[in-house]
N, C-alpha and C positions, 0 to 999 in steps of 0.2 A: 382414464386417459389423462385427465388434467394433472394427476399425481406424477405421471411419467414426464409431463411437460416441465413442471417446476423443478423436478429433480435434474432433468437434463439441462435446463437453464442454469441451475446452480453449479453444475460441474463445468459447463462452458465458461462461466465467469471465473471459476477457480483456475482453469487451464489457461485462459487468456491473461489473467493477472500474473500467473507463474511465468508465462512467456515474457511479460513486461519486466519481471525481475532479471531474467537472463539478458535481455537487450539493454536494460539499464547498466548492468555490470560491464557488458562489452563496450558500450559507448563511453562510459566514464573511465574505463581502463585504457582504451585504444584510440578514442576519437577526440576527447576533450581533456583539458588539464585542470579545469575548475568545476567543482560541484555547483557553484553559483551560476556559471554559464549554462549548465544543463538545466538547472531549475528555471532560469529565465526562459530558455527556449521551449521547454515542455509546457510551462504554464502560459506563455504567450499564445500557444496554440489553442487556448481556451476561447480565443476569438471565433473559432469555428462554431461551437454551440451557440455563441451569441448571435451569429449570422443565421444559422440553420434552424434553431428552435422556433423562432417566430413564423417560419415558413409552413410548419405543420402543426403547431400548437399555439393556443392562445395564452399569452403571457400576462399575468396579473401583477399589479403593484400593490403590495400591502405596506402601509406606513411603518409597521414594526418588523414583520418577518422578511420583507425584501431587504431591509437593512441588515437583519440578522444573517441572511444568505450572503450578502456582500462581505460581512465580517468573517463568515465561514470560509469563503473563497480566499480571503487574505490569510486566515489561519492555516489553510491547506498549503499555501506557498511557503510559509514559515516552517511548517512541520517537515516539508519535503527537503528543505535545506539539510536537516539532520539525517534524513533517510539517505540522501545522496552522499553525504560525508561517510555514513556508515558503510554503504555499499562499495565505496572506494577502498575502505580499510579491510573489508572482509569478503568472503566468497558469497555468491548469490544464494546458494542453497542454505547457508547458515542464516543470512539476513532474512530470507523469506520465512524461515521458521521463527526467528526472534521477533519478527513483526507481530506475531500472535500472542505477545504478552499484553497487547492492548486490551483484551477482555478483562484483565485484572483491573486496569484503571477504569474501564467502563463500570465494572461492578462496584468499585469504591465510590466513584462519582455519583452513580445512581443511588447509592445508600445515603451519601452526604446531602445530595440535592433533593431527592424525592422519597427518601426513607425506604427504598426498595431493598429487601434482604434476599440473600442467596439461600438456597437449601443447603442441607448438610453435604450433599454431593457436589454442589457448586463450589463450596470451600475446598473440597478435595480437588476440584478442577484447578483452582488457583495454585494449590501445592504442586500438582502435576506439571503445570506450565513452568513454574520456577525450577523444578527438577529437570524438566526437558531442556530449558534454556541453559542450565549449568552443563548438562551432558553434551549439548551440541556446541558449546563454547570450548570444550575440552579437546584440544587439537594435537596434543602430543602424549604418547604413551608414557606412563610412569612419571608424568610431570603435569601439574595443573597450569595451563596457560589460558588466562582469561582474555578474550579478544578486546582490543582497544575500541572496537565498534560498539560495545555494550552501552557505554554512556550515551552515544548518539542515538541508538535505537530506543533506549528508555525514554529520552526526551521526545523523539518522534512518536512513539506509541502513546505517551501521555497526551500530547497535543492532538493526535489522531482520535483518541478516546473522547476528548472534549468535543471534537467535531462530530463524532457519532452521536453523542448526547444532544448536541445542538440540532442536528438534522432530524433525528428521530422525533424530538419534541416539536420542531417546526412543521413537520408533515401533518400535524393535527390542525394546522391553520392555513397552510399554503400548499398547493399542489406541487408534485415532483418537478414538472417541466419549468414552472415559474421559479421554483427554488434553484434549480440547475442553471437557469438563465442568469439570475442575479448573482449566484455564486461564481459563475464564469466571469462576469464583469469584475467582481471583486478580485478574482485571481489575476486577471490581466492587469488591473490597476496596481495591485500589490507587486506583481512581477516587474512592471516598468519602474516602480518606485525604488526597486533595488539598485537601479542605475544611479540613484542619488548618492550612493556610497562610493567614494573614489576608488577604493581597492577593488570592489566588485566590478566597477565600470572598466578599470584597467584590465582585469582578468577577462572580462567579456569581449572587449575589443581585440585583445591578443588572440583569443580563441577564434573569433570571427575571421581573422586574417589568415589563419592556417586551415580552417575547416573546409572540407570538400563537399560538393553537392550530395554525394552518397551519404554523408553523415547527416546532413539536413533532412534528407528523405527518410533516413532511419529514425530520426527523432520524431518526425511527423507520423510515421507508422506506430511508434510507441504510444503517442497521444491518442491516435485513432483506436488502437487495440484497447487502451484503457477505457475510452468512451463506450466502446461496444460491450466490454465486460461489465461496465456499470449498468448499461441498459438491460443486459441479461440478468444481472443481479436483482435490479429493482422489479423486473418482470417476474422473476421467481418469487420475490417477496409479495407481489400482488396476488399470486396464485396459491402459495403454500405457507405453512406456519413459519414465522420469522426465526424461531429457535432452530428448526430443522434446516432451513435454508442456510443460515450462518454456519451451522455445524458441517454441512456439506462443503461450503466454500472454504472452511478451515482445512480442507485437504490440499489447498494451494501449495504448501511447502513440499508435499510429496510429488506434485507435478514438476515443481522447480528442480527437485532432486533428480527426477527421471530425465528431464531435459538436459541438465548439467552433466549427468553421467553419460548420456548419449553423445553429447558434444565432446566430452573429454576423450571418448573412444574414437570418434570418427572425424572430428574437426577440432583438435586440441588447441590450435592457434586462435580459435574464436573465443575461447573461455578457459581460464586457468582455475582449476579446482583440484583439491587433494582427494584422490580416490584410491589410496592404498587401503589395505584391509582394515586397519584400525580406524581410519577416518570414515570409511563407508559404514562401519558398524556404529560409530558414535553418532554420525549424522542420521542414519536410519532410525536408531533407537530414540534419539532426541526428537526427531520429527514425529514419530508415532506417539510419544509421551505428550508432546505439545498438542497434537490433534485431539487426543483423548481428553486432555485438560480443557481445551477450548470448547469441545463438545459438551462436557459436563456443565460448564458455566452457562452456555447458551441454552441448553435443553432443560436444565434443572434450576 
């Protein structure tokens, strides 16, 4: 029975994070003009776990790893700047897939920092992810068009991989809820510090003047969905093998693809995606190749 529970939790996390991809794209396309404004608003919502976690869990302060968690929160804010810029430039279904190049950087960093080596199949996984990323970036038949979002998503994936390494190592010394609490404080502080940059501050105030309450509520929903997905993910990790949990969560791009396809058919004004025959084929093929590659890296 416990096997079914962690598998279900893993799929729920993947489905919720995929929904976040869709809502991110909609908000950044239709509700806001600045990626920085969205980054500020979503990460300032991290005040919620800062308030709520002490109500049901005991928060510990570690002189080393609480500070590490604060820095992790700040790094998350920086990495999401590049994610937001990428999703403005590109379709949600492609970005959700390209995010999964991060296991390549995790593998490289794990080798450099800890001497961890991949198996033969793990290296094949890296090759598959690269091939899949190339396929899913191919947007026009008989012509190679590389998305402008590639540079942004590579930076995001690299920073995200650093965060994965930091959090994974830290959980040997500090419990999840304490780490989450201090990381959330780091996120809020880092978000507010962005207002120290004149250009970002001007963009933020301009967006605030035209933003409607519906957009604020949607941004809050995005943050809550992300937190719920994170809880399901870590609950799955606590019950099942890490490699298999991550492999299941790697199906996230497929759920994003399904959501985007459904919206393009029934509510095209909500989300703009290319779903002609060629783009459906390249997206589906690229997603399958990336999922297989990510699974090979995490399992082997």
